[in-house]
C-alpha positions as a Markdown table, in Angstrom:
| # | Residue | x | y | z |
|---|---|---|---|---|
| 1 | Met | -11.4 | -20.8 | -8.7 |
| 2 | Pro | -14.0 | -19.6 | -6.2 |
| 3 | Gln | -16.6 | -17.2 | -7.4 |
| 4 | Ile | -15.9 | -13.6 | -6.3 |
| 5 | Gln | -18.8 | -11.9 | -4.7 |
| 6 | Pro | -19.5 | -8.4 | -6.0 |
| 7 | Met | -18.6 | -5.6 | -3.7 |
| 8 | Met | -21.4 | -3.6 | -2.1 |
| 9 | Pro | -21.9 | -0.2 | -3.7 |
| 10 | Asp | -20.6 | 1.7 | -0.6 |
| 11 | Gln | -17.5 | -0.4 | -0.4 |
| 12 | Leu | -16.8 | 0.2 | -4.1 |
| 13 | Glu | -17.4 | 3.9 | -3.7 |
| 14 | Ser | -14.9 | 4.0 | -0.8 |
| 15 | Leu | -12.4 | 2.1 | -2.8 |
| 16 | Val | -12.8 | 4.4 | -5.8 |
| 17 | Lys | -12.2 | 7.4 | -3.6 |
| 18 | Leu | -9.0 | 5.8 | -2.3 |
| 19 | Phe | -7.8 | 5.0 | -5.8 |
| 20 | His | -8.5 | 8.6 | -6.9 |
| 21 | Gln | -6.6 | 9.9 | -3.9 |
| 22 | His | -3.5 | 7.9 | -4.8 |
| 23 | Ile | -3.8 | 8.7 | -8.5 |
| 24 | Ser | -3.9 | 12.4 | -7.6 |
| 25 | Trp | -0.6 | 12.0 | -5.6 |
| 26 | Tyr | 1.0 | 9.7 | -8.1 |
| 27 | Pro | -0.4 | 10.4 | -11.6 |
| 28 | Arg | 2.2 | 8.1 | -13.3 |
| 29 | Met | 1.2 | 5.1 | -11.3 |
| 30 | Glu | 0.2 | 1.9 | -13.3 |
| 31 | Pro | -2.4 | -0.8 | -12.6 |
| 32 | Arg | 0.3 | -2.9 | -10.8 |
| 33 | Asp | 0.8 | 0.0 | -8.3 |
| 34 | Leu | -2.9 | 0.1 | -7.4 |
| 35 | Tyr | -2.8 | -3.7 | -7.2 |
| 36 | Lys | 0.1 | -3.4 | -4.7 |
| 37 | Leu | -2.0 | -0.9 | -2.7 |
| 38 | Leu | -4.9 | -3.4 | -2.6 |
| 39 | Tyr | -2.5 | -6.3 | -1.8 |
| 40 | Gln | -1.1 | -4.4 | 1.2 |
| 41 | Gly | -4.5 | -3.5 | 2.4 |
| 42 | Val | -5.7 | -7.1 | 2.3 |
| 43 | Met | -2.6 | -9.2 | 2.8 |
| 44 | Gly | -0.3 | -6.8 | 4.7 |
| 45 | Pro | 3.4 | -6.5 | 4.0 |
| 46 | Glu | 4.3 | -8.5 | 0.9 |
| 47 | His | 7.5 | -9.9 | 2.3 |
| 48 | Leu | 7.6 | -12.4 | 5.1 |
| 49 | Ile | 9.6 | -11.2 | 8.0 |
| 50 | Ala | 12.1 | -14.0 | 8.7 |
| 51 | Ser | 13.5 | -12.4 | 11.8 |
| 52 | Gln | 13.2 | -9.2 | 13.8 |
| 53 | Glu | 17.0 | -8.8 | 13.5 |
| 54 | Glu | 17.0 | -9.1 | 9.7 |
| 55 | Phe | 14.0 | -6.8 | 9.4 |
| 56 | Thr | 15.7 | -4.2 | 11.6 |
| 57 | Arg | 19.0 | -4.4 | 9.8 |
| 58 | Tyr | 17.4 | -4.0 | 6.4 |
| 59 | Leu | 15.3 | -1.0 | 7.6 |
| 60 | Lys | 18.4 | 0.7 | 9.1 |
| 61 | Val | 20.3 | 0.3 | 5.9 |
| 62 | Glu | 17.5 | 1.8 | 3.9 |
| 63 | Phe | 16.9 | 4.6 | 6.5 |
| 64 | Arg | 20.6 | 5.6 | 6.5 |
| 65 | Arg | 20.6 | 6.3 | 2.8 |
| 66 | Leu | 17.4 | 8.4 | 2.8 |
| 67 | Arg | 17.4 | 12.2 | 2.9 |
| 68 | Pro | 15.0 | 13.7 | 5.3 |
| 69 | Asp | 12.1 | 15.5 | 3.7 |
| 70 | Leu | 9.6 | 17.3 | 5.9 |
| 71 | His | 7.5 | 18.4 | 2.9 |
| 72 | Glu | 6.6 | 14.8 | 1.8 |
| 73 | Arg | 3.4 | 13.3 | 3.1 |
| 74 | Leu | 4.1 | 11.3 | 6.3 |
| 75 | Phe | 1.1 | 9.0 | 6.0 |
| 76 | Glu | -0.9 | 7.6 | 3.1 |
| 77 | Pro | -4.0 | 5.5 | 3.7 |
| 78 | Val | -3.9 | 1.9 | 2.4 |
| 79 | Leu | -7.5 | 1.2 | 3.4 |
| 80 | Pro | -10.5 | 3.4 | 2.9 |
| 81 | Asp | -11.1 | 3.5 | 6.6 |
| 82 | Gln | -7.5 | 4.7 | 7.2 |
| 83 | Ser | -6.9 | 1.9 | 9.7 |
| 84 | Leu | -3.7 | 0.9 | 7.8 |
| 85 | Leu | -1.2 | 3.5 | 6.5 |
| 86 | Arg | 2.0 | 3.8 | 4.5 |
| 87 | Leu | 4.5 | 5.6 | 6.7 |
| 88 | Asn | 6.8 | 7.4 | 4.4 |
| 89 | Leu | 10.4 | 7.1 | 5.8 |
| 90 | Arg | 11.8 | 10.4 | 4.5 |
| 91 | Pro | 9.4 | 12.7 | 6.4 |
| 92 | Phe | 9.6 | 10.3 | 9.4 |
| 93 | Lys | 13.4 | 10.7 | 9.4 |
| 94 | Ser | 13.0 | 14.5 | 9.3 |
| 95 | Arg | 11.1 | 14.4 | 12.6 |
| 96 | Gln | 14.2 | 12.8 | 14.3 |
| 97 | Ile | 12.2 | 10.1 | 16.1 |
| 98 | Pro | 14.5 | 7.1 | 17.0 |
| 99 | Leu | 14.1 | 4.4 | 14.4 |
| 100 | Glu | 14.2 | 1.8 | 17.3 |
| 101 | Ser | 10.8 | 3.1 | 18.5 |
| 102 | Leu | 9.3 | 2.4 | 15.1 |
| 103 | Val | 10.5 | -1.2 | 14.6 |
| 104 | Pro | 8.2 | -2.9 | 17.2 |
| 105 | Leu | 5.2 | -1.1 | 15.8 |
| 106 | Leu | 6.0 | -2.2 | 12.3 |
| 107 | Leu | 6.5 | -5.8 | 13.4 |
| 108 | Glu | 3.2 | -5.8 | 15.3 |
| 109 | Thr | 1.4 | -4.4 | 12.3 |
| 110 | Ala | 2.9 | -7.1 | 10.0 |
| 111 | Gly | 2.0 | -9.8 | 12.5 |
| 112 | Ser | -1.6 | -8.7 | 12.6 |
| 113 | Phe | -2.5 | -9.8 | 9.1 |
| 114 | Ser | -4.2 | -13.0 | 8.0 |
| 115 | Gly | -5.3 | -11.9 | 4.6 |
| 116 | Glu | -7.8 | -13.8 | 2.4 |
| 117 | Leu | -7.1 | -14.3 | -1.3 |
| 118 | Thr | -10.8 | -14.1 | -1.9 |
| 119 | Ala | -10.9 | -10.6 | -0.4 |
| 120 | Leu | -7.9 | -9.6 | -2.6 |
| 121 | Arg | -9.6 | -10.9 | -5.7 |
| 122 | Ala | -12.8 | -9.1 | -4.8 |
| 123 | Ala | -10.9 | -5.8 | -4.3 |
| 124 | Trp | -9.1 | -6.2 | -7.6 |
| 125 | Lys | -12.4 | -6.9 | -9.3 |
| 126 | Gly | -13.7 | -3.7 | -7.8 |
| 127 | Phe | -10.8 | -1.8 | -9.4 |
| 128 | Val | -11.4 | -3.5 | -12.8 |
| 129 | Gln | -15.1 | -2.6 | -12.6 |
| 130 | Ser | -14.2 | 1.0 | -11.8 |
| 131 | Cys | -12.2 | 1.1 | -15.0 |
| 132 | Glu | -14.8 | -0.6 | -17.1 |
| 133 | His | -17.5 | 1.8 | -15.9 |
| 134 | Gly | -15.4 | 4.9 | -16.5 |
| 135 | Trp | -15.1 | 5.8 | -12.8 |
| 136 | Ile | -11.3 | 5.6 | -13.2 |
| 137 | Thr | -10.1 | 6.7 | -16.5 |
| 138 | Asn | -6.4 | 6.8 | -16.0 |
| 139 | Phe | -5.6 | 3.4 | -17.3 |
| 140 | Asn | -6.0 | 1.6 | -20.6 |
| 141 | Ile | -8.6 | -1.1 | -20.1 |
| 142 | Arg | -6.7 | -3.5 | -22.3 |
| 143 | Glu | -3.6 | -3.2 | -20.1 |
| 144 | Val | -5.8 | -3.6 | -17.0 |
| 145 | Asn | -7.2 | -6.8 | -18.5 |
| 146 | Gln | -3.8 | -8.1 | -19.5 |
| 147 | Phe | -2.5 | -7.5 | -16.0 |
| 148 | Thr | -5.6 | -9.2 | -14.5 |
| 149 | Ser | -4.9 | -12.3 | -16.7 |
| 150 | Trp | -1.4 | -12.3 | -15.3 |
| 151 | Leu | -2.6 | -12.0 | -11.7 |
| 152 | Glu | -5.0 | -14.9 | -12.2 |
| 153 | Lys | -2.4 | -17.1 | -13.8 |
| 154 | Met | 0.1 | -16.3 | -11.0 |
| 155 | Glu | -2.7 | -16.6 | -8.3 |
| 156 | Phe | -2.5 | -12.9 | -7.1 |
| 157 | Pro | 1.1 | -12.7 | -5.9 |
| 158 | Ala | 2.9 | -9.9 | -4.1 |
| 159 | Val | 4.4 | -7.5 | -6.6 |
| 160 | His | 6.9 | -4.6 | -6.6 |
| 161 | His | 6.0 | -1.2 | -7.7 |
| 162 | Ser | 6.2 | -0.5 | -11.4 |
| 163 | Glu | 9.5 | 0.7 | -12.8 |
| 164 | Val | 7.8 | 4.0 | -13.7 |
| 165 | Tyr | 6.5 | 4.4 | -10.1 |
| 166 | Arg | 9.9 | 3.6 | -8.6 |
| 167 | Arg | 11.8 | 6.0 | -10.9 |
| 168 | Glu | 9.3 | 8.9 | -10.5 |
| 169 | Tyr | 8.5 | 8.6 | -6.8 |
| 170 | Gln | 11.3 | 6.6 | -5.2 |
| 171 | Pro | 8.9 | 4.9 | -2.7 |
| 172 | Ala | 10.4 | 4.4 | 0.8 |
| 173 | Tyr | 7.7 | 3.4 | 3.3 |
| 174 | Arg | 6.5 | 0.8 | 5.7 |
| 175 | Leu | 3.0 | -0.3 | 6.6 |
| 176 | Ile | 1.8 | 0.8 | 10.1 |
| 177 | Ala | -1.6 | 0.3 | 11.8 |
| 178 | Ala | -3.1 | 3.7 | 12.5 |
| 179 | Gln | -3.7 | 2.7 | 16.1 |
| 180 | Phe | 0.1 | 2.9 | 16.7 |
| 181 | Ile | 0.6 | 6.4 | 15.5 |
| 182 | His | 0.0 | 7.9 | 19.0 |
| 183 | Arg | 2.9 | 5.8 | 20.3 |
| 184 | Leu | 5.2 | 7.7 | 18.0 |
| 185 | Gly | 3.8 | 11.1 | 19.1 |
| 186 | Leu | 2.5 | 11.7 | 15.6 |
| 187 | Asp | -1.2 | 11.9 | 16.4 |
| 188 | His | -1.6 | 15.3 | 14.5 |
| 189 | Ala | 1.1 | 14.8 | 11.9 |
| 190 | Gly | 0.1 | 14.0 | 8.4 |
């Protein structure tokens, strides 16, 4: 296994701010949910897109069953620099923008990733260090270490949100590059 280089203090500080932001929104999240956030930021969407047609069909099925919610956050940063976002589908649906205008932007975002496992390991190590140093106190360090052992054994795979996160927050989002927001006319939405 390659040695993971420690993160620079400013990088770690930015990451800790991102963690705190998500924890404030989702206080019941578990370490696996923060790992998923890191995974998405480094590796992109966790599921390979076999075809544009299949991706579009699955999105349409999910979109149809969602209730619009104008009060839910439209965007959530996945990276500290906010260059990659989670676009929450319920508030998107409430804006009545055609889903067809979103699909090419999501596909282009997904195609722009060539994540490095080394970067993912370093980011996760930053999270673990944040817990060890008491900068993040929401998680039991023993559980964090157990999950870390599992990640190492499984070679840092893609994961689903925790059962608690899914039950409490019903996540329904897609990753989108911030540079595409203006194409949807959502420059000042948030």
